[in-house]
N, CA, C and O atoms as a CHARMM CRD file, in Angstrom:
* protein
*
  336
    1    1 MET  N     -2.86400  -3.79100  -0.75600 PROA 1      0.00000
    2    1 MET  CA    -3.71000  -3.82600  -1.45200 PROA 1      0.00000
    3    1 MET  C     -4.34500  -4.48700  -1.33700 PROA 1      0.00000
    4    1 MET  O     -3.87900  -5.62600  -1.28800 PROA 1      0.00000
    5    2 LEU  N     -5.79400  -4.35600  -1.20900 PROA 2      0.00000
    6    2 LEU  CA    -6.61200  -5.60000  -0.61700 PROA 2      0.00000
    7    2 LEU  C     -7.88900  -4.85500  -2.67100 PROA 2      0.00000
    8    2 LEU  O     -8.20200  -3.78400  -3.19000 PROA 2      0.00000
    9    3 ARG  N     -8.09500  -6.48800  -2.97200 PROA 3      0.00000
   10    3 ARG  CA    -8.80500  -6.97000  -4.01600 PROA 3      0.00000
   11    3 ARG  C     -9.99500  -7.79200  -4.27500 PROA 3      0.00000
   12    3 ARG  O    -10.16900  -8.99700  -4.09200 PROA 3      0.00000
   13    4 ASP  N    -10.87900  -6.77000  -4.80100 PROA 4      0.00000
   14    4 ASP  CA   -12.40300  -7.30500  -5.50600 PROA 4      0.00000
   15    4 ASP  C    -12.60500  -7.70800  -6.63000 PROA 4      0.00000
   16    4 ASP  O    -13.02300  -6.92000  -7.47800 PROA 4      0.00000
   17    5 GLY  N    -12.41700  -8.73600  -6.86800 PROA 5      0.00000
   18    5 GLY  CA   -11.56100  -9.35200  -8.40700 PROA 5      0.00000
   19    5 GLY  C    -10.78000  -8.96200  -8.69100 PROA 5      0.00000
   20    5 GLY  O     -9.68900  -9.16300  -8.15700 PROA 5      0.00000
   21    6 GLN  N    -10.98900  -8.18200  -9.72100 PROA 6      0.00000
   22    6 GLN  CA   -10.08700  -8.00700 -10.64900 PROA 6      0.00000
   23    6 GLN  C     -9.54800  -6.54700 -10.09300 PROA 6      0.00000
   24    6 GLN  O     -8.39900  -6.40000 -10.50900 PROA 6      0.00000
   25    7 TYR  N     -9.93800  -5.50200  -9.35900 PROA 7      0.00000
   26    7 TYR  CA   -10.24500  -4.35400  -9.01800 PROA 7      0.00000
   27    7 TYR  C     -9.15100  -3.98600  -7.49600 PROA 7      0.00000
   28    7 TYR  O     -9.15000  -4.82300  -6.59300 PROA 7      0.00000
   29    8 ALA  N     -8.46100  -2.96500  -7.38500 PROA 8      0.00000
   30    8 ALA  CA    -7.89100  -2.93400  -5.74700 PROA 8      0.00000
   31    8 ALA  C     -9.68100  -2.27800  -4.99200 PROA 8      0.00000
   32    8 ALA  O    -10.61900  -1.64100  -5.47200 PROA 8      0.00000
   33    9 SER  N     -9.48400  -2.68000  -4.09600 PROA 9      0.00000
   34    9 SER  CA   -10.60700  -2.64600  -3.44700 PROA 9      0.00000
   35    9 SER  C    -10.57600  -1.50200  -1.79500 PROA 9      0.00000
   36    9 SER  O    -11.64400  -1.08500  -1.34800 PROA 9      0.00000
   37   10 GLY  N     -9.33400  -1.18500  -1.15800 PROA 10     0.00000
   38   10 GLY  CA    -8.81600  -0.90900  -0.54000 PROA 10     0.00000
   39   10 GLY  C     -6.97200  -1.20800  -0.05800 PROA 10     0.00000
   40   10 GLY  O     -6.14100  -1.61800  -0.86800 PROA 10     0.00000
   41   11 VAL  N     -6.67700  -0.90000   1.34800 PROA 11     0.00000
   42   11 VAL  CA    -5.17800  -2.09800   2.00800 PROA 11     0.00000
   43   11 VAL  C     -5.82400  -2.18600   2.71300 PROA 11     0.00000
   44   11 VAL  O     -7.02800  -2.06400   2.93500 PROA 11     0.00000
   45   12 ARG  N     -4.57200  -2.54000   3.34000 PROA 12     0.00000
   46   12 ARG  CA    -4.47000  -3.29000   4.35500 PROA 12     0.00000
   47   12 ARG  C     -3.24700  -3.11900   5.32200 PROA 12     0.00000
   48   12 ARG  O     -2.08900  -3.51400   5.18500 PROA 12     0.00000
   49   13 LEU  N     -3.82800  -2.42800   6.32300 PROA 13     0.00000
   50   13 LEU  CA    -2.74100  -1.24100   7.49400 PROA 13     0.00000
   51   13 LEU  C     -1.65800  -2.78400   7.61100 PROA 13     0.00000
   52   13 LEU  O     -2.08000  -3.89300   7.28500 PROA 13     0.00000
   53   14 ALA  N      0.16300  -2.45900   8.28400 PROA 14     0.00000
   54   14 ALA  CA     0.38400  -2.96400   9.23700 PROA 14     0.00000
   55   14 ALA  C     -0.47200  -3.21200  10.67000 PROA 14     0.00000
   56   14 ALA  O     -0.38400  -4.14200  11.47200 PROA 14     0.00000
   57   15 SER  N     -0.90400  -2.61300  10.67300 PROA 15     0.00000
   58   15 SER  CA    -1.57100  -3.51500  12.10000 PROA 15     0.00000
   59   15 SER  C     -2.82600  -4.33000  11.56200 PROA 15     0.00000
   60   15 SER  O     -3.82200  -4.26000  12.28100 PROA 15     0.00000
   61   16 GLY  N     -2.91000  -4.95800  10.60900 PROA 16     0.00000
   62   16 GLY  CA    -3.78400  -5.87700  10.03600 PROA 16     0.00000
   63   16 GLY  C     -5.19900  -5.21300   9.78200 PROA 16     0.00000
   64   16 GLY  O     -5.93700  -5.93800   9.11400 PROA 16     0.00000
   65   17 ASP  N     -5.64800  -4.21800  10.09400 PROA 17     0.00000
   66   17 ASP  CA    -7.31700  -3.57200   9.95300 PROA 17     0.00000
   67   17 ASP  C     -6.70900  -3.41500   8.75400 PROA 17     0.00000
   68   17 ASP  O     -5.51300  -3.32400   8.47800 PROA 17     0.00000
   69   18 SER  N     -8.41200  -3.37800   7.55800 PROA 18     0.00000
   70   18 SER  CA    -8.24800  -3.17400   6.70000 PROA 18     0.00000
   71   18 SER  C     -9.43600  -2.64100   7.01600 PROA 18     0.00000
   72   18 SER  O    -10.32700  -2.80000   7.85000 PROA 18     0.00000
   73   19 LEU  N     -9.03600  -1.58000   5.58300 PROA 19     0.00000
   74   19 LEU  CA    -9.42100   0.48500   4.92100 PROA 19     0.00000
   75   19 LEU  C     -9.96400  -0.56400   2.87500 PROA 19     0.00000
   76   19 LEU  O     -9.33400  -1.24800   2.06800 PROA 19     0.00000
   77   20 ARG  N    -11.89400   0.14200   3.02000 PROA 20     0.00000
   78   20 ARG  CA   -12.37800  -0.58100   2.54100 PROA 20     0.00000
   79   20 ARG  C    -12.22600   0.83400   1.20300 PROA 20     0.00000
   80   20 ARG  O    -12.09200   2.00500   1.55900 PROA 20     0.00000
   81   21 THR  N    -12.26100   0.57400   0.25800 PROA 21     0.00000
   82   21 THR  CA   -12.91700   2.32500  -0.63300 PROA 21     0.00000
   83   21 THR  C    -13.67200   1.85400  -2.26700 PROA 21     0.00000
   84   21 THR  O    -13.52700   0.95500  -3.09500 PROA 21     0.00000
   85   22 ASP  N    -14.40400   2.90600  -2.11000 PROA 22     0.00000
   86   22 ASP  CA   -14.42400   2.76400  -4.03100 PROA 22     0.00000
   87   22 ASP  C    -13.29700   2.63400  -5.42600 PROA 22     0.00000
   88   22 ASP  O    -13.31100   2.31300  -6.61400 PROA 22     0.00000
   89   23 ALA  N    -12.48600   3.05400  -4.51400 PROA 23     0.00000
   90   23 ALA  CA   -11.35300   3.58500  -5.80000 PROA 23     0.00000
   91   23 ALA  C     -9.80300   3.87800  -4.91300 PROA 23     0.00000
   92   23 ALA  O     -9.49400   4.69100  -4.04200 PROA 23     0.00000
   93   24 VAL  N     -9.21400   3.01800  -5.47100 PROA 24     0.00000
   94   24 VAL  CA    -7.52100   3.20600  -5.39200 PROA 24     0.00000
   95   24 VAL  C     -6.67500   3.41800  -5.87300 PROA 24     0.00000
   96   24 VAL  O     -5.98700   2.61600  -6.50500 PROA 24     0.00000
   97   25 LEU  N     -6.34800   5.30500  -5.61000 PROA 25     0.00000
   98   25 LEU  CA    -4.84700   5.26600  -6.37500 PROA 25     0.00000
   99   25 LEU  C     -3.35400   5.10400  -5.79400 PROA 25     0.00000
  100   25 LEU  O     -3.15500   5.42100  -4.62100 PROA 25     0.00000
  101   26 VAL  N     -2.47400   4.69700  -6.45800 PROA 26     0.00000
  102   26 VAL  CA    -0.69600   3.72000  -6.17000 PROA 26     0.00000
  103   26 VAL  C     -0.46800   4.67200  -6.74200 PROA 26     0.00000
  104   26 VAL  O     -0.70200   4.81000  -7.94300 PROA 26     0.00000
  105   27 ALA  N      0.25900   5.90600  -5.68600 PROA 27     0.00000
  106   27 ALA  CA     1.03800   6.77000  -6.32300 PROA 27     0.00000
  107   27 ALA  C      2.58400   5.99400  -5.34700 PROA 27     0.00000
  108   27 ALA  O      3.03900   5.97700  -4.20300 PROA 27     0.00000
  109   28 CYS  N      2.84100   5.54400  -6.48300 PROA 28     0.00000
  110   28 CYS  CA     4.61500   5.20600  -5.55600 PROA 28     0.00000
  111   28 CYS  C      6.12100   5.56400  -6.84100 PROA 28     0.00000
  112   28 CYS  O      7.23400   5.04600  -6.92000 PROA 28     0.00000
  113   29 GLY  N      5.24700   6.99400  -7.91500 PROA 29     0.00000
  114   29 GLY  CA     6.29300   6.91900  -8.85500 PROA 29     0.00000
  115   29 GLY  C      6.89600   5.88700  -9.06300 PROA 29     0.00000
  116   29 GLY  O      6.47800   4.75600  -8.81800 PROA 29     0.00000
  117   30 PRO  N      8.06400   6.21500  -9.59200 PROA 30     0.00000
  118   30 PRO  CA     8.32000   4.56500 -10.95000 PROA 30     0.00000
  119   30 PRO  C      8.37700   3.53000 -10.04100 PROA 30     0.00000
  120   30 PRO  O      8.74900   2.49600 -10.59500 PROA 30     0.00000
  121   31 ALA  N      8.11000   3.37400  -8.62500 PROA 31     0.00000
  122   31 ALA  CA     8.22600   2.24000  -8.27200 PROA 31     0.00000
  123   31 ALA  C      6.67900   1.63400  -8.42700 PROA 31     0.00000
  124   31 ALA  O      6.49300   0.65300  -7.70700 PROA 31     0.00000
  125   32 THR  N      5.91500   1.90500  -8.96700 PROA 32     0.00000
  126   32 THR  CA     4.22700   1.86100  -9.04200 PROA 32     0.00000
  127   32 THR  C      4.24500   0.34100  -9.72400 PROA 32     0.00000
  128   32 THR  O      4.17800  -0.53600  -8.86400 PROA 32     0.00000
  129   33 PRO  N      4.31100  -0.07800 -10.88900 PROA 33     0.00000
  130   33 PRO  CA     4.84200  -0.90200 -11.46700 PROA 33     0.00000
  131   33 PRO  C      5.06100  -2.26900 -10.70200 PROA 33     0.00000
  132   33 PRO  O      4.39000  -3.30000 -10.75500 PROA 33     0.00000
  133   34 ASP  N      6.26900  -1.95300  -9.93100 PROA 34     0.00000
  134   34 ASP  CA     6.06100  -2.98300  -8.91100 PROA 34     0.00000
  135   34 ASP  C      6.20700  -3.31100  -7.94200 PROA 34     0.00000
  136   34 ASP  O      6.94900  -4.19000  -7.50400 PROA 34     0.00000
  137   35 VAL  N      5.11900  -2.27200  -7.17800 PROA 35     0.00000
  138   35 VAL  CA     4.15000  -2.49500  -6.27500 PROA 35     0.00000
  139   35 VAL  C      2.89000  -3.10500  -6.60500 PROA 35     0.00000
  140   35 VAL  O      2.14600  -3.84900  -5.96600 PROA 35     0.00000
  141   36 VAL  N      2.82800  -2.55800  -7.87600 PROA 36     0.00000
  142   36 VAL  CA     1.49800  -3.75700  -8.19500 PROA 36     0.00000
  143   36 VAL  C      1.61900  -4.83600  -8.94500 PROA 36     0.00000
  144   36 VAL  O      0.73600  -5.50200  -9.48600 PROA 36     0.00000
  145   37 ALA  N      2.75600  -4.96600  -8.94600 PROA 37     0.00000
  146   37 ALA  CA     2.73700  -6.75400  -9.68300 PROA 37     0.00000
  147   37 ALA  C      2.67500  -7.79100  -8.27300 PROA 37     0.00000
  148   37 ALA  O      2.17100  -8.90600  -8.14200 PROA 37     0.00000
  149   38 THR  N      3.21400  -7.14900  -7.55800 PROA 38     0.00000
  150   38 THR  CA     2.87000  -8.38300  -6.86200 PROA 38     0.00000
  151   38 THR  C      1.18800  -8.50900  -7.00700 PROA 38     0.00000
  152   38 THR  O      1.01800  -9.71200  -7.20800 PROA 38     0.00000
  153   39 LEU  N      0.46000  -8.14700  -7.00400 PROA 39     0.00000
  154   39 LEU  CA    -0.98200  -8.28900  -7.47900 PROA 39     0.00000
  155   39 LEU  C     -1.33100  -9.06700  -8.13500 PROA 39     0.00000
  156   39 LEU  O     -2.50600  -9.42200  -8.03100 PROA 39     0.00000
  157   40 GLY  N     -0.45100  -9.69700  -9.12500 PROA 40     0.00000
  158   40 GLY  CA    -0.29900 -10.16200 -10.92100 PROA 40     0.00000
  159   40 GLY  C     -1.14000  -8.76700 -11.43200 PROA 40     0.00000
  160   40 GLY  O     -2.24500  -9.09800 -11.86200 PROA 40     0.00000
  161   41 ILE  N     -0.96100  -7.62300 -11.48400 PROA 41     0.00000
  162   41 ILE  CA    -1.40900  -6.42000 -12.42400 PROA 41     0.00000
  163   41 ILE  C      0.52100  -5.98400 -12.95000 PROA 41     0.00000
  164   41 ILE  O      1.56000  -5.80500 -12.31400 PROA 41     0.00000
  165   42 ALA  N      0.18200  -5.97900 -14.24900 PROA 42     0.00000
  166   42 ALA  CA     0.72300  -5.22600 -14.85200 PROA 42     0.00000
  167   42 ALA  C      0.57500  -4.37300 -15.61600 PROA 42     0.00000
  168   42 ALA  O     -0.15000  -4.62000 -16.58000 PROA 42     0.00000
  169   43 ILE  N      1.22000  -2.97600 -15.49600 PROA 43     0.00000
  170   43 ILE  CA     1.21700  -2.15400 -15.92600 PROA 43     0.00000
  171   43 ILE  C      2.65000  -1.63800 -16.19900 PROA 43     0.00000
  172   43 ILE  O      3.57700  -1.67400 -15.39000 PROA 43     0.00000
  173   44 PRO  N      2.70400  -0.99500 -17.86500 PROA 44     0.00000
  174   44 PRO  CA     3.63200  -1.01900 -18.38400 PROA 44     0.00000
  175   44 PRO  C      4.03300   0.38700 -18.40000 PROA 44     0.00000
  176   44 PRO  O      3.33000   1.39700 -18.43400 PROA 44     0.00000
  177   45 ASN  N      5.97400   0.18000 -18.35200 PROA 45     0.00000
  178   45 ASN  CA     6.34200   1.57000 -17.76000 PROA 45     0.00000
  179   45 ASN  C      5.48500   3.09000 -19.38200 PROA 45     0.00000
  180   45 ASN  O      5.10500   2.76000 -20.50500 PROA 45     0.00000
  181   46 GLY  N      5.48500   3.69500 -19.13700 PROA 46     0.00000
  182   46 GLY  CA     4.70900   5.18400 -19.64800 PROA 46     0.00000
  183   46 GLY  C      5.04500   6.46700 -19.58500 PROA 46     0.00000
  184   46 GLY  O      4.52500   7.40100 -20.19500 PROA 46     0.00000
  185   47 SER  N      6.39600   6.50300 -18.43200 PROA 47     0.00000
  186   47 SER  CA     6.96700   7.43300 -18.30400 PROA 47     0.00000
  187   47 SER  C      8.06100   7.96100 -19.11500 PROA 47     0.00000
  188   47 SER  O      9.07000   7.25900 -19.18400 PROA 47     0.00000
  189   48 PRO  N      8.04100   9.12600 -19.77200 PROA 48     0.00000
  190   48 PRO  CA     8.78100   9.99800 -20.47000 PROA 48     0.00000
  191   48 PRO  C      9.70100   9.64200 -19.92600 PROA 48     0.00000
  192   48 PRO  O      9.67900   9.27600 -18.75100 PROA 48     0.00000
  193   49 VAL  N     11.35900   9.67900 -21.10200 PROA 49     0.00000
  194   49 VAL  CA    12.13100  10.33600 -20.30100 PROA 49     0.00000
  195   49 VAL  C     12.16000  11.34300 -20.46200 PROA 49     0.00000
  196   49 VAL  O     11.82900  11.95800 -21.47600 PROA 49     0.00000
  197   50 SER  N     12.92200  12.07200 -18.63000 PROA 50     0.00000
  198   50 SER  CA    13.05500  13.64800 -18.57700 PROA 50     0.00000
  199   50 SER  C     14.01500  13.58700 -17.58300 PROA 50     0.00000
  200   50 SER  O     14.47800  12.45700 -17.42500 PROA 50     0.00000
  201   51 MET  N     14.46700  14.47000 -16.84900 PROA 51     0.00000
  202   51 MET  CA    15.32200  14.96900 -16.22000 PROA 51     0.00000
  203   51 MET  C     14.74000  16.04300 -14.63800 PROA 51     0.00000
  204   51 MET  O     13.72800  16.74400 -14.62400 PROA 51     0.00000
  205   52 LEU  N     15.26100  15.94800 -14.02100 PROA 52     0.00000
  206   52 LEU  CA    15.06000  16.35200 -12.67800 PROA 52     0.00000
  207   52 LEU  C     16.40300  16.98800 -12.43100 PROA 52     0.00000
  208   52 LEU  O     17.53700  16.51000 -12.40600 PROA 52     0.00000
  209   53 VAL  N     15.85000  18.44400 -12.22500 PROA 53     0.00000
  210   53 VAL  CA    17.49100  19.34000 -11.35800 PROA 53     0.00000
  211   53 VAL  C     16.77400  19.77900 -10.62400 PROA 53     0.00000
  212   53 VAL  O     15.59700  20.13900 -10.62000 PROA 53     0.00000
  213   54 LEU  N     18.38100  19.68700  -9.29700 PROA 54     0.00000
  214   54 LEU  CA    17.70600  21.05300  -7.94500 PROA 54     0.00000
  215   54 LEU  C     18.76600  22.43300  -8.27500 PROA 54     0.00000
  216   54 LEU  O     19.72700  22.48200  -9.04200 PROA 54     0.00000
  217   55 THR  N     18.43400  23.04700  -7.76600 PROA 55     0.00000
  218   55 THR  CA    19.62800  23.80200  -7.98100 PROA 55     0.00000
  219   55 THR  C     19.61500  24.46000  -6.58500 PROA 55     0.00000
  220   55 THR  O     18.82000  24.57900  -5.65200 PROA 55     0.00000
  221   56 ALA  N     20.99100  24.86300  -6.91500 PROA 56     0.00000
  222   56 ALA  CA    21.57400  25.36200  -4.90800 PROA 56     0.00000
  223   56 ALA  C     21.13300  26.78200  -4.41500 PROA 56     0.00000
  224   56 ALA  O     21.01900  27.91400  -4.88700 PROA 56     0.00000
  225   57 PRO  N     20.92000  26.04800  -3.05700 PROA 57     0.00000
  226   57 PRO  CA    20.27000  27.35000  -2.06700 PROA 57     0.00000
  227   57 PRO  C     20.36400  28.40100  -2.49100 PROA 57     0.00000
  228   57 PRO  O     21.17400  28.57600  -3.40100 PROA 57     0.00000
  229   58 ASP  N     19.59700  29.47500  -2.01600 PROA 58     0.00000
  230   58 ASP  CA    19.42400  30.56500  -2.69600 PROA 58     0.00000
  231   58 ASP  C     18.06700  30.86000  -1.62900 PROA 58     0.00000
  232   58 ASP  O     17.15500  30.07900  -1.35800 PROA 58     0.00000
  233   59 ALA  N     18.31500  32.48600  -1.06000 PROA 59     0.00000
  234   59 ALA  CA    17.50300  33.16800  -0.37300 PROA 59     0.00000
  235   59 ALA  C     16.70500  33.89000  -1.29700 PROA 59     0.00000
  236   59 ALA  O     16.75500  35.12000  -1.31800 PROA 59     0.00000
  237   60 HSD  N     15.64200  32.95400  -2.40900 PROA 60     0.00000
  238   60 HSD  CA    14.71500  33.66500  -3.09400 PROA 60     0.00000
  239   60 HSD  C     13.82300  34.78300  -3.14000 PROA 60     0.00000
  240   60 HSD  O     13.86500  35.85800  -3.74000 PROA 60     0.00000
  241   61 GLY  N     12.73100  34.08100  -2.09200 PROA 61     0.00000
  242   61 GLY  CA    11.51600  34.28900  -1.34900 PROA 61     0.00000
  243   61 GLY  C     10.50500  34.76000  -1.66000 PROA 61     0.00000
  244   61 GLY  O      9.79100  35.71200  -1.34600 PROA 61     0.00000
  245   62 LEU  N     10.54200  33.31500  -2.88200 PROA 62     0.00000
  246   62 LEU  CA     9.00600  33.15100  -3.82700 PROA 62     0.00000
  247   62 LEU  C      8.08200  32.07700  -3.01400 PROA 62     0.00000
  248   62 LEU  O      8.61000  31.30300  -2.21600 PROA 62     0.00000
  249   63 LYS  N      7.14800  32.07300  -3.17500 PROA 63     0.00000
  250   63 LYS  CA     6.33300  31.39600  -2.57200 PROA 63     0.00000
  251   63 LYS  C      5.81200  30.21900  -3.56800 PROA 63     0.00000
  252   63 LYS  O      5.25500  30.43000  -4.64500 PROA 63     0.00000
  253   64 ALA  N      6.16600  28.62500  -2.87600 PROA 64     0.00000
  254   64 ALA  CA     5.37900  28.13200  -3.47400 PROA 64     0.00000
  255   64 ALA  C      4.36400  27.14400  -3.27100 PROA 64     0.00000
  256   64 ALA  O      4.19500  27.00000  -2.06000 PROA 64     0.00000
  257   65 VAL  N      3.47700  26.26300  -4.07800 PROA 65     0.00000
  258   65 VAL  CA     2.55000  25.73300  -3.73200 PROA 65     0.00000
  259   65 VAL  C      3.15300  24.47200  -3.07800 PROA 65     0.00000
  260   65 VAL  O      2.34500  23.89800  -2.34800 PROA 65     0.00000
  261   66 ARG  N      4.34700  23.91000  -3.15300 PROA 66     0.00000
  262   66 ARG  CA     4.82400  22.92200  -3.03000 PROA 66     0.00000
  263   66 ARG  C      6.12300  23.33600  -2.26900 PROA 66     0.00000
  264   66 ARG  O      7.00600  23.29600  -3.12600 PROA 66     0.00000
  265   67 PRO  N      6.64000  23.69300  -1.14500 PROA 67     0.00000
  266   67 PRO  CA     8.54600  24.54400  -1.17300 PROA 67     0.00000
  267   67 PRO  C      9.40800  23.30600  -1.44200 PROA 67     0.00000
  268   67 PRO  O      9.11000  22.20100  -0.98800 PROA 67     0.00000
  269   68 ASN  N     10.21700  23.47900  -2.00900 PROA 68     0.00000
  270   68 ASN  CA    11.07300  22.10400  -1.66900 PROA 68     0.00000
  271   68 ASN  C     12.70300  22.51900  -0.79000 PROA 68     0.00000
  272   68 ASN  O     13.48200  23.40500  -1.14200 PROA 68     0.00000
  273   69 PRO  N     12.84000  21.73900   0.20100 PROA 69     0.00000
  274   69 PRO  CA    13.80800  21.95300   0.86300 PROA 69     0.00000
  275   69 PRO  C     14.82800  22.56800   0.84000 PROA 69     0.00000
  276   69 PRO  O     15.64200  22.33900  -0.05500 PROA 69     0.00000
  277   70 GLY  N     15.06500  23.48200   1.77300 PROA 70     0.00000
  278   70 GLY  CA    16.72600  24.05900   1.66600 PROA 70     0.00000
  279   70 GLY  C     16.06400  25.48900   0.95000 PROA 70     0.00000
  280   70 GLY  O     16.82000  26.33700   1.42600 PROA 70     0.00000
  281   71 ASN  N     15.27300  26.09500   0.24600 PROA 71     0.00000
  282   71 ASN  CA    15.47300  27.19200  -0.12500 PROA 71     0.00000
  283   71 ASN  C     15.96600  26.45200  -2.17500 PROA 71     0.00000
  284   71 ASN  O     16.52100  27.03200  -3.10800 PROA 71     0.00000
  285   72 THR  N     15.71200  25.80200  -2.11900 PROA 72     0.00000
  286   72 THR  CA    16.01200  24.98700  -3.54200 PROA 72     0.00000
  287   72 THR  C     14.89700  24.75100  -4.31900 PROA 72     0.00000
  288   72 THR  O     13.92700  24.15600  -3.85100 PROA 72     0.00000
  289   73 PHE  N     14.93300  25.19900  -5.58700 PROA 73     0.00000
  290   73 PHE  CA    14.00400  24.45800  -6.42900 PROA 73     0.00000
  291   73 PHE  C     14.21800  23.46200  -7.72200 PROA 73     0.00000
  292   73 PHE  O     15.29200  23.28300  -8.29600 PROA 73     0.00000
  293   74 ALA  N     12.88100  22.81600  -8.07300 PROA 74     0.00000
  294   74 ALA  CA    13.02900  21.02300  -8.33200 PROA 74     0.00000
  295   74 ALA  C     12.59200  21.16400  -9.70200 PROA 74     0.00000
  296   74 ALA  O     11.42500  20.77800  -9.64800 PROA 74     0.00000
  297   75 LEU  N     12.84100  21.49300 -10.92000 PROA 75     0.00000
  298   75 LEU  CA    12.55700  21.48000 -12.04500 PROA 75     0.00000
  299   75 LEU  C     13.08900  20.47300 -12.84900 PROA 75     0.00000
  300   75 LEU  O     14.19200  19.92700 -12.83500 PROA 75     0.00000
  301   76 ASP  N     11.57000  20.24500 -13.93300 PROA 76     0.00000
  302   76 ASP  CA    11.67700  18.48300 -14.40200 PROA 76     0.00000
  303   76 ASP  C     11.07700  19.25700 -15.92700 PROA 76     0.00000
  304   76 ASP  O     10.31000  20.22000 -15.94100 PROA 76     0.00000
  305   77 HSD  N     11.57400  18.64700 -17.00600 PROA 77     0.00000
  306   77 HSD  CA    11.02400  19.23400 -18.06200 PROA 77     0.00000
  307   77 HSD  C     11.35100  17.14400 -19.24400 PROA 77     0.00000
  308   77 HSD  O     11.76200  15.99500 -19.08500 PROA 77     0.00000
  309   78 ASP  N     10.86300  17.92200 -20.09100 PROA 78     0.00000
  310   78 ASP  CA    11.03700  16.23100 -21.53300 PROA 78     0.00000
  311   78 ASP  C     11.22500  16.78700 -22.71100 PROA 78     0.00000
  312   78 ASP  O     10.98000  16.17300 -23.75000 PROA 78     0.00000
  313   79 TRP  N     11.97500  18.79800 -22.67800 PROA 79     0.00000
  314   79 TRP  CA    11.69900  18.92500 -24.41100 PROA 79     0.00000
  315   79 TRP  C     12.60100  18.24300 -25.23200 PROA 79     0.00000
  316   79 TRP  O     12.39100  18.15300 -26.44100 PROA 79     0.00000
  317   80 TYR  N     13.61100  17.73800 -24.68200 PROA 80     0.00000
  318   80 TYR  CA    14.60300  16.84700 -25.18000 PROA 80     0.00000
  319   80 TYR  C     14.72800  15.54100 -24.98500 PROA 80     0.00000
  320   80 TYR  O     15.76300  14.87900 -24.90300 PROA 80     0.00000
  321   81 GLU  N     13.28500  15.10200 -24.89300 PROA 81     0.00000
  322   81 GLU  CA    13.38600  13.52900 -25.11300 PROA 81     0.00000
  323   81 GLU  C     13.50200  12.75400 -27.00600 PROA 81     0.00000
  324   81 GLU  O     14.02300  11.73700 -27.46400 PROA 81     0.00000
  325   82 GLU  N     12.75800  13.83500 -27.56600 PROA 82     0.00000
  326   82 GLU  CA    13.32000  13.05700 -28.85000 PROA 82     0.00000
  327   82 GLU  C     14.59500  13.22000 -29.24300 PROA 82     0.00000
  328   82 GLU  O     14.83900  13.10900 -30.44400 PROA 82     0.00000
  329   83 ASP  N     15.83600  13.56300 -28.15700 PROA 83     0.00000
  330   83 ASP  CA    17.26700  14.19100 -28.84100 PROA 83     0.00000
  331   83 ASP  C     18.23400  12.79700 -28.13600 PROA 83     0.00000
  332   83 ASP  O     19.42900  12.50100 -28.15000 PROA 83     0.00000
  333   84 ILE  N     16.78000  12.07900 -27.45300 PROA 84     0.00000
  334   84 ILE  CA    18.04300  11.03400 -26.77400 PROA 84     0.00000
  335   84 ILE  C     18.00200   9.54700 -26.91600 PROA 84     0.00000
  336   84 ILE  O     18.89800   8.85600 -26.43200 PROA 84     0.00000
């Protein structure tokens, strides 16, 4: 990641080339705080405790915006967070 002062301003590719931009979105899931920590940026973990369930494959025939591999469903929720 490239910086302009305290702000991210682009990325450096493995080839050594740089891509500059007006905004940078770091989307590394739960690894995001570790990725930006190398730049001296501290992001506290604000992720709620949650659960991810993957179902068994089923010939369900449903169409999804983002289908899960193998005719499975990936379901998540945090309704039980207060009980943990």
